[in-house]
NUZA-699472 format. One record per residue (C-alpha): chain; x, y, z; residue number from 1. Coordinates in steps of 0.05 Angstrom, whole numbers, plus 5000, padded with zeros to 4 digits. Each point is the difference from the previous one (the first is absolute). Layout:
N
  mol     u     v     w  seq
    A     X     Y     Z  NUM
...
This chain:
388
  mol     u     v     w  seq
    A  5000  5000  5000    1
    A  5027  5068  4981    2
    A  5005  5058  5049    3
    A  4993  5073  4979    4
    A  5062  5033  4974    5
    A  5032  5055  5042    6
    A  4975  5051  4950    7
    A  4929  4973  5005    8
    A  5003  5000  5076    9
    A  5023  5072  5003   10
    A  4944  5019  4952   11
    A  4949  4968  5047   12
    A  5028  5038  5060   13
    A  4997  5065  4962   14
    A  4928  4986  4978   15
    A  4979  4983  5072   16
    A  5031  5066  5023   17
    A  4957  5037  4949   18
    A  4938  4962  5023   19
    A  5014  5015  5073   20
    A  5002  5075  4986   21
    A  4941  4998  4952   22
    A  4935  5027  5026   23
    A  4949  4944  5011   24
    A  4949  5039  4959   25
    A  5048  5001  4941   26
    A  5000  4924  4993   27
    A  4944  4978  4954   28
    A  4973  4934  4975   29
    A  4982  4998  4927   30
    A  4929  5015  4980   31
    A  5011  4971  4930   32
    A  5017  4928  5018   33
    A  4944  4949  5014   34
    A  4956  5049  5037   35
    A  4937  4964  4976   36
    A  5013  4942  5048   37
    A  4987  5041  5063   38
    A  4940  5036  4971   39
    A  4967  4933  4984   40
    A  5019  4970  5067   41
    A  4974  5059  5039   42
    A  4933  4996  4964   43
    A  4994  4926  5013   44
    A  5016  5006  5073   45
    A  4951  5058  5007   46
    A  4947  4958  4966   47
    A  5013  4944  5050   48
    A  4985  5044  5060   49
    A  4938  5028  4966   50
    A  4973  4932  4980   51
    A  5013  4970  5069   52
    A  4973  5063  5033   53
    A  5058  5003  5050   54
    A  5045  5056  5022   55
    A  5074  4999  4983   56
    A  5013  5016  5073   57
    A  5000  4954  5060   58
    A  4941  4959  5024   59
    A  4977  4967  5065   60
    A  5055  4948  4993   61
    A  5050  5057  5000   62
    A  4969  5027  5064   63
    A  5007  4934  5038   64
    A  5069  4991  4972   65
    A  5020  5068  5028   66
    A  4975  4981  5069   67
    A  5037  4933  4997   68
    A  5067  5028  4979   69
    A  4998  5059  5048   70
    A  4983  4950  5056   71
    A  5059  4957  4979   72
    A  5045  5060  5014   73
    A  4967  5036  5058   74
    A  4973  4943  5043   75
    A  5069  4967  5008   76
    A  5028  5070  5014   77
    A  4950  5009  5057   78
    A  5017  4931  5027   79
    A  5073  5020  5007   80
    A  4981  5038  5063   81
    A  4962  4944  5035   82
    A  5041  4938  4983   83
    A  5056  4979  5046   84
    A  5029  4943  4959   85
    A  5060  5017  4957   86
    A  4982  4950  4946   87
    A  4929  5024  4994   88
    A  5023  5072  4996   89
    A  5049  4979  4945   90
    A  4942  4966  4964   91
    A  4959  5064  5004   92
    A  5056  5039  4966   93
    A  5003  4948  4945   94
    A  4925  5004  4988   95
    A  5006  5075  4998   96
    A  5052  4994  4945   97
    A  4950  4961  4957   98
    A  4944  5048  5018   99
    A  5043  5060  4984  100
    A  5015  4972  4931  101
    A  4928  4982  4988  102
    A  4976  5070  5017  103
    A  5052  5030  4953  104
    A  4983  4953  4943  105
    A  4925  5006  5005  106
    A  4971  5057  5039  107
    A  5051  5056  4996  108
    A  5018  4982  4928  109
    A  4930  5004  4972  110
    A  4983  5062  5041  111
    A  5060  5039  4976  112
    A  4982  4982  4929  113
    A  4930  5028  5011  114
    A  4972  4931  4986  115
    A  4975  4979  5068  116
    A  4938  5044  5001  117
    A  4964  5050  4956  118
    A  5001  5045  5062  119
    A  5067  5036  4998  120
    A  4997  5014  5074  121
    A  5000  4925  5013  122
    A  5058  4992  4953  123
    A  5040  5054  5035  124
    A  4983  4973  5068  125
    A  5021  4928  4984  126
    A  5059  5025  4960  127
    A  5026  5031  5064  128
    A  5002  4931  5031  129
    A  5070  5000  4971  130
    A  5020  5042  5060  131
    A  4987  4940  5045  132
    A  5048  4961  4956  133
    A  5056  5051  5007  134
    A  4991  5035  4934  135
    A  4970  5062  4968  136
    A  4946  5005  4948  137
    A  5032  5059  4962  138
    A  5066  4966  4986  139
    A  4967  4933  4986  140
    A  4952  5030  4949  141
    A  5056  5035  4963  142
    A  5046  4939  4998  143
    A  4945  4950  4985  144
    A  4943  5036  4964  145
    A  5039  5055  4964  146
    A  5066  4967  4984  147
    A  4992  4925  5002  148
    A  4932  4996  4967  149
    A  5016  5051  4947  150
    A  5071  4980  4984  151
    A  5000  4926  5016  152
    A  5070  4970  4991  153
    A  5027  5065  4971  154
    A  5070  5006  5029  155
    A  5011  5067  5034  156
    A  4926  5013  5012  157
    A  4970  4937  5030  158
    A  5028  4997  5070  159
    A  4975  4929  5010  160
    A  5059  4977  4956  161
    A  5048  5047  5035  162
    A  5014  4966  5068  163
    A  5069  5030  5006  164
    A  5070  4976  4985  165
    A  4994  4932  5034  166
    A  4949  4973  4951  167
    A  4995  5005  4924  168
    A  4928  4995  4974  169
    A  5010  5028  4930  170
    A  5050  4986  4944  171
    A  5009  5075  4991  172
    A  5035  5009  5067  173
    A  5073  4987  5015  174
    A  5017  4928  5018  175
    A  5048  4991  5058  176
    A  5040  4938  5017  177
    A  4959  4983  5062  178
    A  4935  5000  4961  179
    A  5016  4930  4977  180
    A  4977  4978  5069  181
    A  4937  5042  5002  182
    A  4955  4941  4984  183
    A  5023  4974  5069  184
    A  5006  5060  5045  185
    A  4944  5041  4967  186
    A  4947  4961  5039  187
    A  5031  5023  5066  188
    A  5002  5072  4978  189
    A  4926  4997  4981  190
    A  4983  4992  5073  191
    A  5030  5068  5017  192
    A  4955  5038  4953  193
    A  4948  5027  5049  194
    A  5049  5015  5056  195
    A  5038  5045  4952  196
    A  4933  5028  4977  197
    A  4980  5016  5072  198
    A  5066  5032  5020  199
    A  5039  5037  4946  200
    A  4970  4987  4932  201
    A  4939  5045  5007  202
    A  5044  5060  5019  203
    A  5047  4988  4942  204
    A  4940  4990  4953  205
    A  4968  5066  5020  206
    A  5063  5039  4984  207
    A  5007  4963  4934  208
    A  4928  5012  4979  209
    A  5006  5073  5019  210
    A  5060  5006  4953  211
    A  4961  4962  4946  212
    A  4940  5048  5010  213
    A  4955  4941  5015  214
    A  4970  5022  5066  215
    A  4950  5042  4962  216
    A  4969  4935  4975  217
    A  4976  4989  5071  218
    A  4979  5073  5012  219
    A  5051  5011  5054  220
    A  5063  5040  5014  221
    A  5067  4975  5025  222
    A  4993  5036  5068  223
    A  4930  4971  5011  224
    A  5021  4930  4978  225
    A  5061  4999  5046  226
    A  4959  5025  5059  227
    A  4948  4945  4988  228
    A  5054  4948  4990  229
    A  5033  5016  5067  230
    A  4933  4997  5034  231
    A  4983  4933  4968  232
    A  5067  4970  5020  233
    A  4991  5022  5072  234
    A  4931  4968  5001  235
    A  5025  4936  4969  236
    A  5062  4988  5042  237
    A  4964  5022  5064  238
    A  4944  4950  4989  239
    A  5037  4941  4972  240
    A  5068  5004  5033  241
    A  5002  5047  5060  242
    A  4936  4973  5033  243
    A  5021  4927  4992  244
    A  5068  5018  5028  245
    A  4968  5030  5061  246
    A  4942  4953  5013  247
    A  5013  4933  4966  248
    A  5021  4945  5048  249
    A  5066  4983  4965  250
    A  5069  5032  4998  251
    A  5018  5062  4960  252
    A  5044  4961  4952  253
    A  4946  4947  4989  254
    A  4950  5055  4984  255
    A  5047  5034  4951  256
    A  5016  4934  4965  257
    A  4926  4982  4996  258
    A  4985  5068  4970  259
    A  5054  4990  4948  260
    A  4974  4930  4986  261
    A  4931  5027  4987  262
    A  5029  5048  4949  263
    A  5043  4946  4969  264
    A  4939  4956  4989  265
    A  4960  5057  4971  266
    A  5056  5025  4954  267
    A  5015  4931  4975  268
    A  4927  4985  4983  269
    A  4991  5067  4964  270
    A  5064  4990  4959  271
    A  4985  4929  4978  272
    A  4931  5021  4977  273
    A  5021  5061  4960  274
    A  5067  4981  4970  275
    A  4980  4934  4965  276
    A  4948  5042  4962  277
    A  5052  5045  4967  278
    A  5072  4977  5010  279
    A  4992  4939  4956  280
    A  5028  4974  4934  281
    A  4941  5023  4958  282
    A  5008  5073  5019  283
    A  5029  5045  4945  284
    A  5020  5061  5043  285
    A  4981  5057  4952  286
    A  5044  5062  4999  287
    A  4985  5070  4975  288
    A  5045  5031  4947  289
    A  5037  5064  5013  290
    A  4937  5039  4984  291
    A  4960  4962  5052  292
    A  4960  4958  4951  293
    A  4984  4926  5012  294
    A  4981  4963  4937  295
    A  4943  4961  5031  296
    A  4929  5010  5020  297
    A  4993  5005  5076  298
    A  4950  4943  5007  299
    A  5039  4954  4954  300
    A  5063  5015  5039  301
    A  4964  4976  5062  302
    A  4986  4934  4967  303
    A  5073  4991  4983  304
    A  5025  5019  5069  305
    A  4949  4968  5046  306
    A  4980  4928  5016  307
    A  4947  4963  5040  308
    A  5010  4938  5042  309
    A  4958  4948  5037  310
    A  4933  5023  4971  311
    A  4963  4940  5029  312
    A  5027  5007  5071  313
    A  4939  5033  5031  314
    A  5024  5005  5072  315
    A  5068  5025  4977  316
    A  4967  5052  4955  317
    A  4955  5022  5058  318
    A  5060  5013  5045  319
    A  5044  5036  4949  320
    A  4944  5048  4979  321
    A  4991  4970  4931  322
    A  5071  5021  4982  323
    A  5013  4932  4969  324
    A  4958  5033  4945  325
    A  5053  5054  4988  326
    A  4983  5008  4926  327
    A  4928  5019  5017  328
    A  5023  5044  5056  329
    A  5049  5039  4957  330
    A  4950  5010  4944  331
    A  4944  5019  5048  332
    A  5029  5024  5066  333
    A  4936  5038  5016  334
    A  4960  4935  5002  335
    A  4996  4964  5067  336
    A  5039  4935  5001  337
    A  4938  4959  5018  338
    A  4981  5005  4926  339
    A  5067  4981  4969  340
    A  4984  4926  4992  341
    A  4935  5016  4965  342
    A  5031  5048  4949  343
    A  5063  4958  4989  344
    A  4969  4960  4944  345
    A  4979  5064  4965  346
    A  5072  5026  5005  347
    A  5033  4935  4978  348
    A  4952  4990  4941  349
    A  5009  5071  4976  350
    A  5076  4996  5006  351
    A  5000  4936  4958  352
    A  4952  5031  4950  353
    A  5050  5056  4988  354
    A  5059  4951  5000  355
    A  5030  5028  5065  356
    A  5027  4957  5056  357
    A  4962  4985  5063  358
    A  5051  4971  5048  359
    A  4973  4956  5055  360
    A  5034  4945  5041  361
    A  4956  4944  5026  362
    A  5032  5001  5069  363
    A  5033  5050  5047  364
    A  5060  4953  5005  365
    A  5011  5004  4925  366
    A  4998  5076  5004  367
    A  5052  4999  5055  368
    A  5044  4953  4959  369
    A  4998  5047  4940  370
    A  5016  5059  5045  371
    A  5059  4962  5028  372
    A  5025  4984  4930  373
    A  4994  5073  4981  374
    A  5039  5021  5062  375
    A  5053  4950  4981  376
    A  5004  5024  4928  377
    A  5001  5073  5018  378
    A  5056  4984  5049  379
    A  5043  4962  4949  380
    A  4991  5038  4935  381
    A  5001  5073  4981  382
    A  4943  4990  4951  383
    A  4954  4950  5033  384
    A  4960  4966  4945  385
    A  4935  4964  5010  386
    A  5007  4932  5031  387
    A  4957  4945  4970  388
């Protein structure tokens, strides 16, 4: 297998530098390539909701799911202060880790997409549940809604494929010698995602988004956002770390370790749900030219850079907020995930009709295997080709 030449590698670095300084609004997907696909698909999905006489937002099942997942997080938290057995307290922190991830994947995620309810107050209220997870809705919406969903797998703009120097998620980034082991150590790093998010990442993100002039997308200013962020962090760490340190019937070090374990479980779950949908062999990683043009229709680019997995695993799909249907989610992020399974056949049939791919792995394990292979390939080759 051939690596890039030195000249080619330097050209890529120069191009990434240009992209990094390019205004987000100056990057454009083509409106002249295959735009009919999304028009037809939107009409068919709209017809589905009309014919079935159902709302695209959540339903009663979503309500009970919300109660269940919040209880999975908050009930074990309350029990921390009444239990006197170290193992049972440890078990409560573990359950909280799973509850924390479930809330993020289902409740907070749909609410901050405006898909949970047709009532925007409800969406804002449940979107703020992210504060109880250690995060902030403003930074999350910019990273996820504005950047990731608009520029999926576009190096320099999609922060989901920019985890820092230790991991290489795109063939357009520099490959370092230690990346050849990332398919092994990457799984450990995944577990630190939310602890970084709850401590330093949000502060760095606010400054970055201010410099990118993206805070206006959330109708806020830097001063207001920083003030709210400090307030949110105080609330979070007071509730979920300081109070257990003061009143839980175990040692300080045991409490700190349990707190970190909760975050590790949550971060690991979130990472292994999102990354196998995008950092996979079938992704084509589109890049804008020096004028900011991407020669692809936005919706078609989503098909090439997103994949589903385990579509028949109902309990799994329930827990991960329907995000095993990532194709449907990326094409229709304003539709509540409880409907993804029902519209998936419409999406797959329309994609096939227009001769576009509809990537879907039968099992979650297969998706993880493909993600592992992609990590391996990105760690061993400058230009990581698709792996059969």
